[in-house]
Backbone bond lengths (Angstrom), bond angles and torsions (degrees), N, CA, C in turn:
res aa  C-N    CA-C-N  psi(-1)  N-CA   C-N-CA  omega(-1)  CA-C   N-CA-C  phi
1 M - - - 1.443 - - 1.532 110.84 -
2 G 1.317 116.68 -37.05 1.462 119.21 179.24 1.514 111.86 -64.36
3 A 1.333 116.67 -37.82 1.457 120.37 178.84 1.527 111.01 -66.16
4 L 1.322 116.68 -38.44 1.467 119.50 177.40 1.519 110.85 -65.13
5 G 1.319 116.51 -37.92 1.459 120.60 177.64 1.517 112.72 -65.53
6 L 1.320 116.30 -26.94 1.460 119.97 178.03 1.526 112.02 -84.34
7 L 1.319 117.44 -31.88 1.460 120.93 -172.83 1.528 114.82 -93.04
8 L 1.316 117.49 -43.95 1.459 119.68 -171.43 1.529 115.42 -65.72
9 P 1.332 120.70 -44.73 1.473 117.87 -179.13 1.534 113.96 -58.92
10 P 1.334 119.82 -46.64 1.470 117.18 178.62 1.529 113.13 -68.19
11 L 1.332 117.37 -33.90 1.459 119.28 -178.99 1.522 112.29 -70.49
12 T 1.322 117.23 -35.55 1.456 120.26 -179.49 1.523 112.18 -88.51
13 G 1.325 117.31 -21.09 1.459 120.80 -178.52 1.521 113.07 79.29
14 I 1.316 116.60 7.61 1.462 121.46 -179.44 1.529 108.50 -102.15
15 A 1.312 117.49 123.72 1.470 123.63 178.31 1.531 111.47 49.91
16 V 1.302 114.71 60.81 1.466 120.97 -176.45 1.524 111.66 -61.54
17 W 1.321 117.77 -27.51 1.467 121.14 -179.92 1.526 111.38 -62.69
18 L 1.341 117.61 -19.41 1.462 119.78 178.90 1.529 112.10 -65.07
19 A 1.332 117.32 -27.80 1.462 120.01 177.09 1.527 110.26 -64.27
20 V 1.323 116.47 -39.47 1.469 120.22 177.79 1.528 109.85 -66.53
21 A 1.322 116.72 -41.94 1.468 120.21 178.86 1.527 110.83 -63.39
22 A 1.323 117.25 -39.68 1.466 120.54 178.46 1.527 110.83 -66.35
23 A 1.327 117.03 -39.33 1.462 120.36 179.22 1.527 111.04 -66.03
24 V 1.313 117.15 -41.39 1.472 120.44 177.72 1.526 109.65 -65.17
25 G 1.328 116.86 -38.88 1.466 120.61 176.79 1.517 112.17 -61.10
26 L 1.331 116.53 -40.16 1.462 119.57 177.82 1.530 111.84 -65.90
27 V 1.316 116.75 -36.52 1.472 119.98 176.01 1.530 109.91 -62.71
28 L 1.329 116.83 -43.42 1.463 120.32 179.92 1.531 111.38 -64.80
29 V 1.322 116.89 -38.48 1.467 120.24 177.02 1.527 110.40 -63.53
30 Q 1.315 117.40 -41.26 1.465 120.40 -179.52 1.529 111.15 -68.65
31 I 1.321 117.40 -36.51 1.468 120.11 176.23 1.520 109.84 -63.39
32 G 1.325 116.47 -41.17 1.462 120.31 176.99 1.515 112.32 -63.80
33 G 1.318 117.00 -41.38 1.464 120.65 177.79 1.521 112.19 -64.82
34 L 1.319 116.07 -39.24 1.461 120.39 177.93 1.527 110.54 -65.86
35 A 1.316 117.16 -42.09 1.463 120.63 178.73 1.528 111.04 -64.56
36 L 1.321 117.32 -38.44 1.461 120.75 178.74 1.528 111.21 -64.64
37 R 1.327 116.20 -44.22 1.474 119.02 178.18 1.525 111.67 -62.49
38 L 1.342 115.94 -40.49 1.470 119.03 179.26 1.521 110.88 -65.31
39 S 1.342 117.06 -39.27 1.460 119.48 -178.97 1.525 112.23 -69.34
40 R 1.317 116.89 -28.39 1.468 121.19 178.61 1.528 112.67 -86.61
41 G 1.324 116.30 -10.36 1.454 119.80 -179.72 1.525 113.62 78.31
42 E 1.316 117.29 23.38 1.470 122.12 -179.64 1.527 109.20 -89.20
43 F 1.321 116.62 74.67 1.456 120.68 -174.96 1.527 112.82 -82.79
44 Q 1.321 118.03 -14.76 1.464 120.93 -176.96 1.532 111.34 -67.79
45 D 1.314 118.07 -38.76 1.455 121.62 -176.10 1.520 113.55 -103.84
46 I 1.308 117.70 16.31 1.459 119.96 -175.75 1.526 111.77 -71.27
47 W 1.306 117.94 -20.94 1.463 120.98 179.75 1.527 110.98 -61.45
48 L 1.322 117.05 -35.77 1.462 120.19 179.94 1.526 110.78 -65.15
49 D 1.317 117.36 -41.65 1.465 120.40 177.73 1.526 111.23 -64.38
50 I 1.310 116.76 -37.62 1.463 120.35 179.76 1.521 110.64 -66.99
51 V 1.331 116.81 -42.07 1.467 120.82 178.24 1.528 110.52 -63.94
52 L 1.329 117.46 -45.32 1.459 120.45 -179.98 1.525 111.85 -66.24
53 L 1.332 117.13 -36.00 1.460 120.38 175.96 1.523 110.65 -64.60
54 A 1.320 117.08 -42.10 1.469 120.63 178.65 1.530 110.78 -63.91
55 L 1.323 117.19 -42.16 1.467 120.18 178.38 1.522 111.56 -64.55
56 A 1.321 117.38 -39.91 1.455 120.42 177.88 1.529 110.99 -66.26
57 A 1.329 117.10 -37.94 1.467 120.42 178.33 1.527 111.09 -67.07
58 V 1.316 117.28 -38.72 1.469 120.67 176.04 1.523 109.84 -64.20
59 T 1.318 117.11 -37.11 1.459 121.43 177.66 1.519 110.95 -62.54
60 V 1.322 117.32 -41.84 1.467 121.01 177.02 1.518 109.76 -63.07
61 W 1.308 116.39 -44.44 1.455 120.37 -179.39 1.526 110.91 -62.33
62 L 1.325 117.46 -45.45 1.465 120.13 179.48 1.527 111.33 -66.49
63 A 1.317 117.20 -37.44 1.463 119.91 -179.77 1.521 111.11 -66.11
64 T 1.322 117.64 -37.39 1.473 119.40 179.40 1.520 111.87 -78.97
65 T 1.314 117.51 -26.89 1.459 120.35 179.37 1.515 111.41 -74.85
66 W 1.304 117.95 -38.80 1.470 121.58 -175.03 1.514 113.94 -85.73
67 L 1.336 117.84 -8.70 1.464 118.54 177.93 1.480 107.44 -82.52
């Protein structure tokens, strides 16, 4: 669903700002996931959360740059 929120608004040209909102939402979800892993002490797999957070942040940056 998150991918559709990122792709459909720019492709259809309808409410393009929704892509930025979806990208920011994905960043917030990744921050929450990272905080949950830290609180549980699951440090072995934290690299995946960091990579996904970085990708989501790049998505926000690209979405705001191209609008």
